[in-house]
VOMI-389728 format. One line per 4 residues: number of its first residue (from 1); their letters; for each residue x negated, y, z of C-alpha. Coordinates in nm, 4 decimals. Last residue first. Example, Ala and Ser with C-alpha at 12.3 -4.5 7.8 and 13.67 -1.06 7.14 Angstrom:
# residues 2
2 = SA = -1.3670/-0.1060/0.7140  -1.2300/-0.4500/0.7800
# end
This chain:
# residues 316
316 = RCVF = -21.4864/16.2141/32.7896  -21.4313/15.9811/32.4882  -21.2885/15.6410/32.5742  -21.4958/15.3741/32.3740
312 = TTKE = -21.3147/15.0787/32.2386  -21.4898/14.7462/32.2226  -21.5854/14.4917/31.9502  -21.9580/14.6126/31.9841
308 = EEQW = -22.0155/14.6007/31.6198  -21.6714/14.7731/31.5487  -21.6822/15.0107/31.8298  -22.0417/15.1264/31.7068
304 = WRIV = -21.8934/15.1901/31.3443  -21.6018/15.3761/31.4962  -21.8490/15.5805/31.7176  -22.0550/15.6717/31.4240
300 = TAVK = -21.7392/15.7694/31.2033  -21.5900/15.9878/31.4863  -21.9274/16.1707/31.5395  -21.9818/16.2309/31.1629
296 = EEMP = -21.6135/16.3675/31.1191  -21.6657/16.6050/31.4135  -21.9812/16.7041/31.2892  -21.8544/16.8075/30.9500
292 = LLAD = -22.0135/16.5906/30.6519  -22.3552/16.7430/30.5241  -22.5633/16.4614/30.6815  -22.3827/16.2042/30.5050
288 = IWRI = -22.3723/15.8649/30.6905  -22.5818/15.5546/30.6141  -22.5301/15.2168/30.7783  -22.8653/15.0524/30.8321
284 = VTGR = -22.9052/14.6660/30.8368  -23.2671/14.5775/30.9348  -23.3651/14.2884/30.7091  -23.7320/14.3703/30.5776
280 = REMG = -23.5722/14.5267/30.2823  -23.3830/14.7617/30.5135  -23.6803/14.8562/30.7151  -23.8561/14.9462/30.3733
276 = RFWT = -23.5736/15.1898/30.2889  -23.6492/15.3493/30.6377  -24.0197/15.3649/30.5502  -23.9696/15.5237/30.2339
272 = MQRK = -23.7206/15.7643/30.3830  -23.9951/15.8715/30.6301  -24.2545/15.8911/30.3586  -24.0155/16.1537/30.1750
268 = AFQH = -23.9912/16.3397/30.5015  -24.3668/16.3545/30.5330  -24.4005/16.4621/30.1798  -24.1726/16.7603/30.2476
264 = IAIE = -24.3479/16.8287/30.5673  -24.6973/16.8222/30.3831  -24.5804/17.0634/30.1186  -24.4434/17.3273/30.3673
260 = LRTF = -24.7727/17.2849/30.5602  -24.9930/17.3560/30.2680  -24.7962/17.6569/30.1664  -24.7793/17.7976/30.5184
256 = MEEY = -25.1432/17.7393/30.5936  -25.2522/17.8972/30.2672  -25.0469/18.1977/30.3298  -25.1867/18.2299/30.6915
252 = SCRG = -25.5359/18.2107/30.5443  -25.7741/17.8898/30.6104  -26.0376/17.7520/30.8365  -26.0143/18.0432/31.0622
248 = TVYE = -25.9661/17.8584/31.3996  -25.5822/17.9737/31.4275  -25.5413/17.8791/31.0382  -25.6741/17.5378/31.0935
244 = TVFK = -25.4822/17.4902/31.4070  -25.1611/17.5778/31.2349  -25.2352/17.3283/30.9715  -25.3189/17.0304/31.2015
240 = YELG = -25.0599/17.1213/31.4628  -24.7862/17.1668/31.2187  -24.8394/16.8404/31.0315  -25.0974/16.6157/31.2102
236 = YYIL = -25.1582/16.5145/31.5773  -25.5178/16.4705/31.5098  -25.5489/16.8489/31.4228  -25.4711/16.8948/31.7939
232 = DEAA = -25.7464/16.6856/31.9050  -25.9896/16.8328/31.6486  -25.9164/17.1734/31.7958  -26.0132/17.0655/32.1487
228 = IGEA = -25.7609/17.1222/32.4273  -25.9132/17.3885/32.6596  -25.5977/17.5514/32.7782  -25.6797/17.8310/32.5391
224 = LLGR = -25.6314/17.5742/32.2548  -25.2962/17.4908/32.3916  -25.1914/17.8713/32.4063  -25.3207/17.9277/32.0574
220 = VEEV = -25.1237/17.6262/31.9145  -24.8093/17.7837/32.1076  -24.8847/18.1413/31.9614  -24.8862/17.9951/31.6102
216 = MGQE = -24.5604/17.8200/31.6680  -24.3963/18.1496/31.8079  -24.0181/18.1422/31.7191  -24.0988/18.3363/31.3900
212 = LRQR = -24.3272/18.0319/31.2877  -24.0390/17.8034/31.3969  -23.7860/17.9936/31.1904  -24.0214/17.9908/30.8733
208 = LRRT = -24.0571/17.5976/30.9161  -23.6870/17.5470/30.9661  -23.5846/17.7346/30.6477  -23.8457/17.5380/30.4562
204 = IKRR = -23.7187/17.2202/30.5919  -23.3627/17.2913/30.5417  -23.4086/17.3753/30.1788  -23.6111/17.0697/30.1058
200 = REER = -23.3530/16.8559/30.2784  -23.0868/17.0133/30.0934  -23.2866/16.9379/29.7595  -23.3201/16.5762/29.8744
196 = DINV = -22.9502/16.5198/29.9692  -22.9528/16.4097/30.3370  -22.8817/16.0673/30.4836  -22.8558/16.0110/30.8409
192 = GVVV = -22.9069/15.6362/30.9157  -22.7026/15.4245/31.1577  -22.8398/15.1182/31.3286  -22.6069/14.9089/31.5711
188 = ADIK = -22.8344/14.7384/31.8010  -22.9124/14.4139/31.9658  -23.2443/14.4109/32.1441  -23.4419/14.0803/32.1372
184 = PLHA = -23.7017/14.0898/32.4298  -24.0407/14.2655/32.3509  -24.3312/14.0438/32.2874  -24.6588/14.1129/32.4746
180 = GEQP = -25.0082/14.1063/32.3576  -25.2569/13.8561/32.2491  -25.2051/13.5696/32.0110  -25.3274/13.7398/31.6921
176 = HEGN = -25.6579/13.8490/31.8531  -25.8881/13.9102/31.5298  -25.6229/14.0192/31.3126  -25.4637/14.2178/31.5771
172 = FTEI = -25.7989/14.4142/31.6498  -25.8624/14.4975/31.2802  -25.5015/14.6349/31.2502  -25.5414/14.8448/31.5616
168 = EIAR = -25.8972/14.9798/31.4422  -25.7673/15.0460/31.1080  -25.4781/15.2568/31.2473  -25.7187/15.4336/31.4899
164 = IARQ = -25.9328/15.5248/31.1909  -25.6277/15.6285/30.9887  -25.5283/15.8770/31.2834  -25.8517/16.0314/31.3076
160 = ATDV = -25.8725/16.0735/30.9220  -25.5426/16.2565/30.9204  -25.2161/16.1750/30.7881  -25.1544/15.8382/30.9252
156 = DTTN = -24.8224/15.8466/31.0947  -24.5958/15.8306/30.7651  -24.9068/15.6799/30.5665  -24.7952/15.3212/30.6471
152 = HMTT = -24.8596/15.1238/30.9595  -24.7593/14.7804/31.1300  -24.5986/14.6462/30.8196  -24.8242/14.3384/30.8322
148 = GQRQ = -24.9145/14.0637/30.5866  -25.2831/14.0172/30.7132  -25.4682/14.0559/30.3753  -25.2185/14.3124/30.2551
144 = KLDA = -25.2183/14.5251/30.5685  -25.6097/14.5132/30.5755  -25.6182/14.6463/30.2189  -25.3718/14.9151/30.2844
140 = LIHT = -25.5938/15.0137/30.5611  -25.9121/15.0212/30.3554  -25.7286/15.2144/30.1025  -25.5997/15.4750/30.3581
136 = LEEL = -25.9573/15.5109/30.4890  -26.0967/15.5751/30.1359  -25.8384/15.8648/30.0884  -25.8925/16.0079/30.4283
132 = SKEA = -26.2634/16.0457/30.3487  -26.5237/15.8133/30.4949  -26.8105/15.9421/30.7227  -26.6813/15.8062/31.0347
128 = LRRR = -26.5877/15.4464/30.9154  -26.8925/15.2738/31.0302  -26.9234/15.4470/31.3442  -26.5562/15.3798/31.4280
124 = LEKN = -26.6135/14.9984/31.3712  -26.9228/15.0051/31.5991  -26.7117/15.2187/31.8652  -26.4284/14.9629/31.8710
120 = EPVA = -26.1932/15.1401/32.1210  -25.9649/14.8981/32.2943  -25.6138/14.7918/32.1609  -25.3344/14.7101/32.4240
116 = ALHY = -25.1559/14.4181/32.2411  -24.8560/14.4071/32.0407  -24.5919/14.1803/31.9135  -24.3430/14.3743/31.7364
112 = GKLV = -23.9907/14.3473/31.9085  -23.7994/14.3951/31.5526  -23.5819/14.6875/31.6865  -23.8258/14.8296/31.9238
108 = AELY = -24.1310/14.8092/31.6940  -23.9016/14.9219/31.4026  -23.7990/15.2499/31.5797  -24.1620/15.3129/31.6785
104 = LGTG = -24.2992/15.2440/31.3278  -24.0323/15.4560/31.1784  -24.0845/15.7748/31.3532  -23.7682/15.9776/31.2880
100 = GCLV = -23.5781/15.9476/31.6183  -23.2747/15.8539/31.8093  -23.2087/15.5614/32.0477  -22.8570/15.5879/32.1915
96 = IPVG = -22.7801/15.3874/32.4940  -22.4540/15.3213/32.6805  -22.5100/15.3303/33.0500  -22.4326/15.0263/33.2609
92 = RQQL = -22.6668/15.0909/33.5260  -22.8757/14.7863/33.4557  -22.8713/14.8690/33.0999  -23.0016/15.2044/33.1653
88 = SQYV = -23.2920/15.0899/33.3763  -23.3798/14.8112/33.1140  -23.3893/15.0652/32.8341  -23.5998/15.3019/33.0563
84 = KLFD = -23.8582/15.0386/33.1263  -23.8535/14.8879/32.7648  -23.9146/15.2345/32.6194  -24.2151/15.3164/32.8286
80 = HQYQ = -24.3911/14.9607/32.7473  -24.3181/14.9909/32.3834  -24.4259/15.3499/32.3667  -24.7467/15.2578/32.5332
76 = FLNY = -24.8282/15.0033/32.2860  -24.7162/15.2403/31.9963  -24.9878/15.5105/32.1036  -25.0420/15.8203/32.3189
72 = KTGP = -25.3693/15.9710/32.2297  -25.4385/16.2491/32.4814  -25.5031/16.6012/32.3825  -25.1730/16.7333/32.4864
68 = EAID = -25.0479/16.5614/32.8135  -24.7887/16.2816/32.8115  -24.4444/16.2317/32.9179  -24.2569/16.5443/32.7604
64 = ILHY = -23.9879/16.3194/32.5813  -23.9428/15.9689/32.6548  -23.5986/15.9904/32.7913  -23.2924/16.2292/32.7412
60 = PVTC = -22.9632/16.3070/32.9671  -22.6972/16.4843/32.7676  -22.6014/16.8199/32.8998  -22.2241/16.8194/32.9000
56 = RPTV = -21.9019/16.8476/32.7227  -21.9807/17.1608/32.5070  -22.3081/17.0138/32.4159  -22.6617/17.0828/32.5647
52 = YDDL = -22.8946/16.8171/32.4185  -22.9251/17.0208/32.1080  -23.0852/17.2879/32.3088  -23.3852/17.0817/32.3380
48 = DKGT = -23.4811/17.1346/31.9814  -23.7916/16.9236/32.0324  -23.9081/17.0299/31.6793  -24.2791/16.8876/31.7235
44 = GIDM = -24.4409/17.2331/31.6441  -24.1996/17.4351/31.8669  -24.2346/17.2179/32.1834  -24.5955/17.0940/32.2292
40 = RRYV = -24.5952/17.1861/32.5913  -24.5652/16.8253/32.6943  -24.6558/16.5590/32.4600  -24.3835/16.2808/32.4059
36 = QRSD = -24.2325/16.4759/32.1161  -24.5188/16.3796/31.8952  -24.4405/15.9963/31.8313  -24.0607/16.0388/31.8124
32 = ASII = -23.8260/15.7697/31.9154  -23.6295/15.9475/32.1910  -23.4173/15.7661/32.4285  -23.0666/15.9184/32.4596
28 = EAGV = -22.8118/15.8690/32.7312  -22.4592/15.7720/32.6769  -22.1354/15.9035/32.8336  -21.9056/15.8235/32.5265
24 = CSAV = -21.8445/16.1627/32.3785  -22.1785/16.3302/32.5110  -22.3783/16.0585/32.3493  -22.2066/16.0992/32.0033
20 = AAAL = -22.2812/16.4750/32.0114  -22.6292/16.4264/32.1279  -22.6909/16.1912/31.8710  -22.5569/16.4106/31.6061
16 = ATKG = -22.7580/16.7053/31.7293  -23.0545/16.4806/31.7139  -22.9985/16.3317/31.3715  -22.9632/16.7009/31.2042
12 = SATP = -23.1481/16.5761/30.8704  -23.4222/16.8185/30.9231  -23.6853/16.5290/30.9484  -23.5937/16.2147/30.8083
8 = GLLT = -23.3200/15.9932/30.9708  -23.2346/15.7498/31.2516  -22.9636/15.6927/31.4900  -22.9935/15.3619/31.6913
4 = LMKM = -22.6720/15.2521/31.9037  -22.7729/15.0048/32.1503  -22.5473/14.7069/32.1845  -22.3687/14.6301/32.5170
# end
C-alpha cells in the first residue's frame, strides 16, 4: 500500500489533518520533524499531542520522544528509525501517514538518500570554529554546488553549530561517495497543505504568544536545570535558541519575542522554498488549501489517496 505523506510549513495545520485522516482509515502516523524527536521539548517544538486525540480514536504516532535533549539526533539516525517503523507497519498491514515539515527528512525518505554515519572531523571543526554563520553558509553553498547535492539548505542550518555539522556531512559524503545505505523505494502519495502567507503569519504570531503563555520559558529553564548546556539548546534553533538567550540574560524578553517571531516567519518561508524545490526535483505534490473545512480536507485527501492506491478505504 502506498504511504500517504502530508507536508506543509509550520502553522499550516498539517498534524491535525494527518490525525483526522489517520483516524478515519485506521492509519498510524510517522513524524518527520527534526526536533520533535526530543523528550521534554514539547512546547517549543509544537508537538501538539492533543491533535492525535480525535473523536474516533487516539491515533498512534511514531518517532516522537525518542531522543534525550542535549544529544544531536541526525538524518542518518532518522532514516534508520523510519525504516524500522515503516517495515513493521507494512508487515502488520497498517496504512501509513508520514507527516512533518522537515523537508530534508521527508525528501530523504521519499528519494531514498544514500547516507553514511558521519564521524566527527575535529580538524575541520577547528578550522571552522571562528567563522560566522554567514561565512559558514557560503562554504556550505559552495560545497553543495561543487558536489551537486541537495542535502542541506538553510531550513535546518540556522545556527553556527548546525552549519558546521552540515559542512562536516557534505565533506564526508564527498570523500566517501560509495559508503552508506540506500533506502528501498517507497511509493507515496504526497499532499501539501498550502496556507496563505498573511494567514500563516497571523497564525505563527498567535501560536507563539500561546506557547509563551503555556510555559515555553519555563520549559527551557527546566531543561537548563537538568544540566543541559545552554549552547546545546541554542543548537536546536528557533524557540530554543532565542528563549535560551533570554533566560541566560543575553537579550530582553521583548527582543527575544521580536527576533523569534521574525525567525519563525523566515523558517516557514524556507520550508515552502524546500517543498517547491522537491517539486522541481521530481516529487509530485498535490496541494490543498489549509483554510478549507476539516471535513472537506479529509475527504479530499482520502479521495486522492484512493485514486493513487486504486482501492477504497472504509472510514471507521
